[in-house]
C-alpha positions, 0 to 999 in steps of 0.5 A, spaced: 658 767 352 657 765 345 651 761 346 648 766 351 648 771 345 645 767 340 639 766 344 639 773 346 639 775 338 633 769 337 629 773 343 630 779 339 628 777 333 622 773 336 620 780 339 620 784 333 616 779 329 611 779 335 611 786 335 609 787 328 603 782 329 600 786 334 601 792 331 597 789 325 592 787 330 592 793 334 590 797 328 583 794 328 584 790 321 580 783 321 579 779 315 572 778 313 569 771 313 567 768 306 560 769 304 554 764 303 551 760 298 549 762 291 545 758 286 548 759 279 544 758 273 550 754 269 552 747 269 559 749 267 563 755 267 569 758 264 573 764 268 577 768 263 583 769 268 590 766 268 590 759 271 595 762 276 591 768 278 589 769 285 583 772 284 581 766 279 583 761 284 579 764 289 573 765 284 573 757 282 574 755 289 567 758 291 564 756 284 566 749 286 564 749 293 557 751 291 556 745 288 552 744 281 557 747 277 563 745 274 569 749 272 572 748 265 578 750 262 575 751 255 570 757 253 567 753 248 565 747 253 562 752 258 555 754 258 557 761 262 563 765 260 566 770 265 570 775 261 574 779 265 575 786 261 579 789 267 583 785 271 584 788 278 591 785 279 593 789 274 589 795 275 590 796 283 592 802 285 595 806 292 594 813 292 595 818 297 589 820 301 592 825 306 598 828 309 600 830 316 602 837 318 609 836 316 607 834 309 608 827 310 603 821 308 599 820 313 594 815 310 593 811 303 587 809 299 588 802 296 583 801 290 581 794 287 577 794 281 574 789 276 570 790 270 567 783 267 561 781 263 558 774 262 556 770 256 553 764 254 556 758 250 554 762 243 557 768 245 550 772 247 551 777 253 547 775 259 550 780 263 553 787 260 559 790 263 559 790 270 564 794 274 565 793 282 570 798 285 573 796 292 577 801 297 580 801 303 584 806 307 590 804 310 594 809 315 602 810 314 607 810 319 615 810 317 617 807 324 612 800 322 614 799 315 614 791 316 607 791 319 604 796 314 606 792 308 603 786 312 597 790 313 597 792 306 597 785 303 591 783 308 587 789 306 588 787 298 586 779 300 580 782 304 578 786 298 579 780 293 575 776 298 569 781 298 570 782 290 569 774 289 562 774 293 560 780 289 561 777 283 558 770 285 551 774 287 551 778 280 552 771 276 547 768 281 542 773 278 543 772 271 537 769 267 539 764 262 534 763 256 533 756 258 531 757 265 524 755 266 518 759 269 513 757 273 507 755 269 501 760 269 495 757 272 489 756 268 483 760 269 478 758 274 484 753 276 484 756 283 477 755 285 475 750 289 469 745 287 462 746 289 460 742 294 455 736 292 448 736 295 448 730 300 445 724 298 444 721 306 436 721 307 434 725 313 434 722 320 427 719 322 425 721 329 424 715 334 417 714 336 
């Protein structure tokens, strides 16, 4: 009898976890895939975020995955420095978006915001203070607290992934003073040489 009760309790726990997972999936939420390849203009880069920052870990991983750019731990050793002026992990917010007919929360709005700039090794500003703000609405249900907490964490993770891709695009667009430009063609260089007169004597008709 005790064994049967033990298995029954395990079954209830499994059903509860499965129901929570299905609820998160049923809300229509899916994590976005990570973006494409970006050619960064710096051989080495420094990211001005704490080493343990999930955003820093994700951004550094994307930089390394693109190849051609190494991430260094000292800004003095970096050709490009990403200076974070507003850390999204400290400023992210959750505000009430709408209420139901009983005056209770029906929907929240999650906000993830960053302000950063890019400097060169000499401290010159290559990209001025740039703000990226991401928002995601999330429905609230008092009877599904566990599922909603999981959904909220996934939404913040989704915004972090989106933020990293947007930062990568902006960094890739930075123009450094040392970037080579296409040479300007010399006047007349695109003209084809004039045809030379033929030196082959004309054919003599056969008698």
